[in-house]
matplotlib code that plots the C-alpha trace (Angstrom):
import matplotlib.pyplot as plt

x = [-27.5, -24.8, -24.4, -28.1, -28.1, -25.6, -27.6, -31.0, -29.4, -29.1, -32.3, -35.5, -38.4, -41.2, -40.2, -36.6, -37.7, -40.0, -37.2, -35.0, -37.4, -37.8, -34.0, -33.7, -36.4, -34.7, -31.3, -32.9, -34.4, -31.1, -29.2, -31.8, -31.5, -27.7, -28.1, -27.8, -31.1, -30.8, -29.8, -32.6, -35.1, -34.0, -34.1, -37.3, -38.9, -37.8, -39.0, -42.3, -43.2, -42.4, -44.7, -47.5, -47.3, -47.4, -50.5, -52.2, -51.8, -53.3, -50.3, -50.6, -48.5, -45.0, -45.9, -45.7, -41.9, -41.6, -38.1, -36.4, -34.1, -33.6, -30.2, -29.0, -26.6, -24.8, -24.9, -23.3, -20.4, -20.0, -19.9, -17.7, -15.3, -12.9, -12.2, -10.5, -7.8, -6.7, -4.0, -2.7, -2.5, -0.8, 1.8, 2.2, 1.7, -0.6, 1.7, 4.7, 2.8, 1.7, 5.0, 6.6, 4.7, 7.0, 9.8, 8.0, 6.2, 8.5, 7.9, 4.5, 3.9, 5.3, 3.0, 0.0, 1.1, 1.8, -1.5, -3.4, -1.8, -2.4, -6.1, -6.4, -5.0, -6.7, -10.2, -11.3, -11.6, -11.5, -14.2, -14.3, -12.1, -9.2, -9.7, -9.8, -6.7, -4.6, -5.6, -5.0, -1.3, -0.9, -3.2, -0.2, 2.1, 0.9, -0.1, -1.9, -5.7, -6.5, -3.9, -5.1, -8.7, -7.6, -5.6, -8.5, -11.2, -9.0, -7.8, -11.1, -13.9, -12.6, -13.3, -17.0, -17.4, -16.1, -15.4, -17.9, -17.3, -19.4, -23.1, -23.2, -21.9, -23.6, -27.2, -27.2, -25.9, -28.4, -31.3, -30.3, -29.6, -26.1, -23.1, -20.0, -17.6, -19.8, -19.8, -16.1, -14.5, -16.9, -16.3, -12.5, -12.1, -13.8, -12.0, -8.7, -9.9, -10.9, -7.4, -5.7, -7.9, -7.2, -3.5, -3.7, -5.7, -3.2, -0.3, -2.0, -2.7, 1.0, 2.7, 5.3, 6.5, 9.5, 9.4, 11.3, 9.7, 7.8, 9.4, 7.2, 8.3, 7.6, 4.6, 2.8, 3.2, 2.2, -1.0, -1.7, -1.2, -3.6, -6.3, -5.8, -6.1, -9.3, -10.9, -9.7, -11.4, -14.6, -14.8, -13.9, -16.4, -19.1, -18.5, -18.3, -21.2, -23.6, -24.1, -24.6, -21.5, -22.8, -23.1, -19.6, -18.0, -19.6, -18.4, -14.9, -14.7, -15.3, -13.2, -10.0, -8.9, -9.8, -7.8, -4.9, -5.0, -4.8, -1.7, -0.1, -1.5, -0.9, -3.9, -3.1, -2.7, -5.7, -7.9, -6.7, -7.7, -11.1, -11.7, -10.7, -13.1, -15.9, -15.4, -15.4, -18.6, -20.4, -19.2, -19.5, -21.9, -25.3, -25.9, -25.2, -27.4, -30.4, -30.1, -29.7, -32.6, -35.0, -34.0, -34.8, -38.2, -38.9, -37.7, -39.9, -42.9, -42.3, -42.8, -46.5, -46.9, -47.6, -43.8, -43.3, -45.6, -44.1, -40.6, -41.6, -43.0, -39.9, -37.6, -39.6, -39.6, -35.8, -35.0, -37.0, -34.7, -31.3, -29.2, -27.3, -30.5, -31.6, -28.2, -28.3, -31.9, -30.8, -27.8, -30.0, -32.7, -30.4, -28.2, -31.0, -32.4, -28.9, -28.7, -31.7, -30.6, -32.2, -29.5, -28.7, -29.6, -33.2, -33.2, -30.9, -32.8, -36.1, -34.6, -33.1, -36.3, -38.2, -35.5, -35.7, -39.5, -39.5, -38.8, -36.0, -33.5, -30.7, -28.6, -28.8, -25.1, -25.7, -28.4, -26.2, -23.2, -25.4, -26.8, -23.4, -21.7, -24.6, -24.2, -20.4, -20.9, -23.8, -22.1, -19.0, -20.7, -23.5, -22.5, -25.0, -23.3, -20.7, -17.9, -18.1, -18.4, -15.3, -13.1, -14.3, -13.7, -10.2, -9.2, -11.2, -13.1, -16.7, -18.0, -19.4, -16.1, -14.1, -16.3, -17.2, -14.4, -11.4, -12.5, -15.3, -13.2, -12.4, -16.1, -17.2, -14.5, -15.3, -19.0, -18.4, -16.4, -19.0, -21.6, -19.4, -18.6, -22.4, -22.8, -19.8, -21.3, -24.7, -23.0, -20.9, -23.6]
y = [-32.6, -31.4, -28.2, -27.6, -28.1, -25.2, -23.1, -23.5, -22.3, -18.8, -18.7, -18.9, -19.6, -22.3, -23.3, -23.8, -26.0, -28.0, -28.7, -29.6, -32.3, -33.6, -33.8, -35.8, -38.2, -38.8, -39.3, -41.7, -43.8, -43.9, -44.9, -47.6, -49.3, -49.9, -51.5, -55.2, -56.9, -56.6, -52.9, -52.3, -53.9, -51.8, -48.5, -49.3, -50.2, -46.9, -44.8, -46.6, -46.7, -43.0, -42.1, -44.4, -42.9, -39.3, -40.3, -41.9, -38.7, -36.5, -35.4, -35.1, -34.3, -33.0, -33.4, -37.1, -36.6, -34.4, -35.2, -36.5, -33.4, -33.6, -35.4, -33.9, -31.5, -34.4, -36.5, -33.6, -33.7, -37.4, -37.2, -34.1, -34.8, -36.9, -33.8, -32.1, -34.8, -34.0, -31.5, -34.1, -36.8, -34.5, -33.6, -37.3, -36.5, -39.5, -41.8, -40.7, -41.1, -44.6, -45.8, -45.3, -48.3, -50.7, -49.8, -50.5, -53.7, -55.8, -53.6, -54.5, -51.1, -48.9, -50.7, -49.9, -46.3, -45.8, -47.2, -45.4, -42.0, -42.5, -43.2, -40.5, -37.7, -38.8, -39.5, -36.0, -35.0, -38.3, -40.0, -43.8, -43.3, -43.0, -46.7, -47.7, -45.7, -47.0, -50.6, -50.5, -49.8, -52.2, -55.2, -57.4, -56.4, -59.3, -57.1, -59.2, -58.8, -58.0, -55.3, -53.8, -53.7, -51.8, -49.3, -48.7, -48.3, -46.2, -44.0, -43.5, -43.2, -39.9, -38.0, -39.0, -36.9, -33.6, -33.5, -31.5, -34.0, -36.6, -37.2, -37.5, -34.0, -32.4, -33.7, -33.2, -29.7, -28.7, -30.3, -28.7, -25.4, -25.2, -23.6, -25.7, -23.4, -23.7, -27.5, -28.0, -27.6, -30.3, -32.8, -32.2, -32.4, -35.8, -37.0, -36.2, -38.2, -41.0, -41.1, -41.1, -44.0, -45.9, -45.6, -46.5, -49.7, -50.6, -50.2, -52.8, -55.0, -54.9, -54.4, -57.1, -55.8, -53.5, -50.8, -47.8, -44.4, -43.8, -41.2, -38.5, -37.1, -33.9, -35.4, -35.8, -32.2, -31.0, -33.0, -31.7, -28.2, -28.9, -30.1, -27.2, -24.7, -26.3, -26.2, -22.6, -21.6, -23.4, -21.8, -18.4, -18.5, -19.7, -16.7, -14.2, -15.5, -17.2, -20.0, -23.5, -25.6, -28.3, -25.7, -24.3, -27.8, -28.5, -25.2, -25.8, -29.3, -27.8, -24.6, -25.9, -28.2, -25.5, -22.8, -25.3, -26.0, -22.3, -22.1, -25.3, -25.5, -29.2, -29.7, -33.2, -34.6, -32.7, -34.0, -37.5, -37.1, -35.7, -38.7, -41.1, -39.3, -39.5, -43.2, -43.7, -41.8, -43.6, -47.0, -46.9, -44.1, -45.6, -47.0, -43.8, -41.8, -44.2, -44.6, -40.9, -39.8, -42.6, -42.3, -38.6, -39.3, -42.2, -40.3, -37.3, -39.5, -41.4, -38.1, -38.3, -41.8, -43.0, -43.9, -40.2, -40.4, -43.7, -42.4, -39.2, -41.1, -43.3, -40.4, -38.5, -41.6, -42.1, -38.4, -38.4, -41.1, -39.6, -38.2, -41.5, -43.5, -41.2, -41.6, -45.4, -45.4, -43.4, -45.7, -48.8, -47.5, -46.4, -49.4, -51.9, -50.2, -50.3, -54.0, -54.7, -52.4, -49.1, -46.5, -43.8, -41.2, -42.3, -42.9, -40.2, -37.2, -38.6, -39.0, -35.5, -33.9, -35.5, -34.4, -30.8, -30.7, -31.7, -29.4, -31.5, -30.4, -30.8, -28.4, -28.4, -29.3, -32.3, -33.5, -33.0, -34.8, -37.8, -38.2, -37.8, -40.2, -42.7, -42.5, -43.3, -46.2, -47.8, -47.5, -49.2, -52.2, -52.9, -55.6, -54.0, -50.6, -49.5, -48.8, -52.2, -53.9, -52.1, -52.9, -56.5, -57.0, -55.5, -57.9, -60.8, -61.6, -61.6, -58.1, -59.2, -60.7, -57.6, -55.1, -57.1, -59.6, -57.6, -54.1, -54.5, -53.1, -50.0, -49.3, -50.0, -47.7, -44.7, -45.2, -45.1, -41.9, -40.4, -40.8, -38.6, -36.2, -35.5, -34.4, -32.0, -30.6, -30.1, -28.2, -25.9, -25.2]
z = [-38.7, -36.3, -38.3, -38.3, -34.5, -34.3, -36.7, -35.0, -31.7, -33.3, -35.3, -33.2, -35.7, -35.8, -39.3, -38.3, -35.4, -37.7, -40.1, -37.2, -36.1, -39.7, -40.1, -36.9, -38.0, -41.4, -39.7, -37.2, -40.0, -42.0, -38.9, -38.0, -41.4, -40.8, -37.3, -36.5, -35.5, -31.7, -31.8, -34.3, -32.0, -29.0, -30.8, -32.7, -29.4, -27.8, -30.8, -31.3, -27.6, -27.3, -30.2, -28.9, -25.4, -26.9, -29.0, -26.0, -24.0, -26.8, -28.8, -32.6, -35.7, -34.6, -31.0, -31.5, -32.0, -28.9, -27.4, -30.5, -30.5, -26.7, -26.9, -30.2, -28.5, -26.9, -30.0, -31.9, -29.4, -29.7, -33.5, -33.8, -30.9, -33.0, -35.1, -32.1, -32.1, -35.7, -34.6, -32.1, -34.8, -37.3, -34.8, -33.9, -30.2, -29.5, -31.4, -29.4, -26.1, -26.9, -28.3, -24.9, -23.6, -25.5, -23.2, -19.9, -20.8, -18.5, -15.5, -13.8, -12.0, -14.8, -17.3, -15.2, -14.6, -18.3, -19.5, -16.7, -17.6, -21.3, -20.9, -18.2, -20.4, -23.6, -22.2, -21.3, -25.0, -26.9, -24.7, -25.4, -28.4, -26.0, -25.0, -28.6, -29.6, -26.6, -27.1, -30.8, -30.0, -27.1, -27.8, -28.9, -26.0, -23.7, -20.8, -18.1, -18.6, -15.0, -14.9, -18.1, -17.0, -13.8, -15.8, -18.2, -15.5, -13.2, -16.0, -17.8, -15.2, -13.6, -16.9, -16.9, -13.7, -15.1, -18.8, -20.9, -23.8, -21.9, -22.0, -18.2, -17.6, -20.6, -20.0, -16.3, -16.4, -19.1, -17.3, -14.0, -15.7, -14.1, -15.8, -16.5, -14.6, -11.4, -11.5, -12.7, -9.2, -7.8, -10.6, -10.8, -7.0, -6.8, -10.0, -8.1, -5.1, -7.4, -8.9, -5.5, -4.3, -7.5, -7.0, -3.3, -4.2, -6.9, -4.5, -2.3, -5.3, -6.3, -3.0, -3.5, -6.9, -7.2, -9.9, -11.1, -11.6, -14.8, -17.2, -18.6, -21.9, -23.8, -25.7, -22.4, -21.4, -24.9, -24.6, -21.1, -22.4, -25.3, -23.0, -20.6, -23.5, -24.7, -21.2, -20.7, -24.0, -23.1, -19.7, -21.1, -23.9, -21.6, -19.3, -22.3, -24.4, -22.0, -24.5, -23.3, -22.8, -25.3, -28.0, -27.3, -27.4, -30.8, -32.2, -30.8, -32.3, -35.7, -35.3, -33.6, -36.5, -39.0, -37.2, -36.8, -40.6, -41.4, -39.2, -40.2, -43.8, -44.7, -46.8, -48.0, -44.6, -43.3, -46.0, -45.3, -41.6, -42.7, -45.0, -42.2, -39.8, -42.3, -42.8, -39.0, -38.5, -41.3, -40.2, -36.4, -35.3, -36.3, -32.9, -31.1, -33.5, -33.3, -29.5, -28.6, -30.8, -29.8, -26.1, -26.1, -27.5, -25.2, -22.1, -22.9, -23.4, -20.1, -18.1, -19.1, -17.5, -13.9, -13.7, -12.9, -9.8, -8.7, -8.9, -7.2, -4.2, -4.0, -4.1, -1.4, 0.8, 0.5, 1.0, 4.2, 5.6, 4.7, 1.8, 1.7, 1.3, -1.5, -3.2, -2.9, -4.3, -7.4, -7.9, -7.6, -9.8, -12.7, -12.4, -12.5, -15.6, -17.2, -16.4, -18.5, -21.4, -20.6, -21.1, -18.6, -21.3, -20.6, -16.9, -15.5, -17.0, -15.6, -12.1, -12.2, -13.5, -10.6, -8.1, -9.4, -9.2, -5.5, -2.5, -1.1, 1.6, -1.0, -3.1, -6.9, -7.0, -4.8, -7.1, -10.2, -8.7, -7.6, -11.1, -12.8, -10.4, -10.8, -14.6, -14.3, -11.9, -13.8, -17.1, -15.7, -14.1, -16.5, -19.1, -21.6, -21.5, -24.1, -21.5, -19.9, -23.3, -24.7, -21.7, -21.4, -25.1, -24.8, -22.1, -23.6, -20.4, -19.3, -18.4, -15.0, -14.0, -15.2, -13.3, -10.1, -9.5, -10.8, -10.1, -7.5, -4.6, -6.6, -7.3, -3.7, -2.4, -4.7, -4.0, -0.2, -0.5, -2.9, -0.1, 2.2, -0.7, -1.3, 2.3, 1.9, -1.3, 0.5, 3.3, 1.0, -1.5]

ax = plt.figure().add_subplot(projection="3d")
ax.plot(x, y, z, "-o")
ax.set_aspect("equal")
plt.show()
């Protein structure tokens, strides 16, 4: 399916598009069969509702599945992204990074800084896999749960605002028709502010604890160099080819490990990594596949319904008050939907589509940043979202307590600063 997605980007023909839709439908059914009951009910509801809405508004045959391919570009990245870590695994870079934690476990501040840095540098290209990888190494080190949750949230959330490997950035930039290199300074700048705020808040949290400085070894700089080269390649290729960033990321996820293998030529270890990747995709990706495909179909269908007019009127009203009121409304709307299980992959594209269709006194960059920030915030604080579920399960504590009681001050602080940041973007752009 991912390979066909890449192929159809270069072949514009109605037959290719029809086969594309059929492949997505078959893959959705195969993924749906493997899901547990609750997940099966959710994705079946999204898919069936989408088809019924399309039918009610006069669509027939393939038009009933309009939107099922909408999120496949992002799904391809999520499925293919683990491949880009193969060179890091074969060179034992990730293992060397994580093993350093064993030597700082008795130092409160150094433990936080070490876990934070690990997640921070792994997350831009490994997505939520970074949390799983780090926790698999440190789960038995008896790190305080509250400290661990802070390190995970503080280290992970900045990447959601700028990395092209995330649905938040990919979907918003494609919907708004913005290039990655034009948005990157905005996302990276706020991510930097976010990191500084996190460290300041943690200093207040641990003000009475003495600590020595954290030592950064060669593996850290090798990983930073690797991420920098990947980003440089992506930006350079986007400028040279004009292809979408989502397509380039998918191509790079496939080509980087292949090129590395040609240089390194360790076929036995490479095949072992490919087999492990294949097992992982077959075992743990059914939910992502079913959700992304059904959500695209459902979101596309919703644009035919009165919800579009209701949302349009609400956005117009809030934008007439102020940019902050509009931002707060978007956060509230998306977060409430996330709280009842409606994923941002459904709600955010609808909000952004309405924003772009109205003649608001707001720049395109401001709209994009508001939607991406809202995606990050709602994913962090909703107990039904994967990010909150993963972190709360890692620290073995209720998701509401982890997000609101332990990390509430962090989210309130970055949201307050984001309100000011939107005004700055609006003035500059």
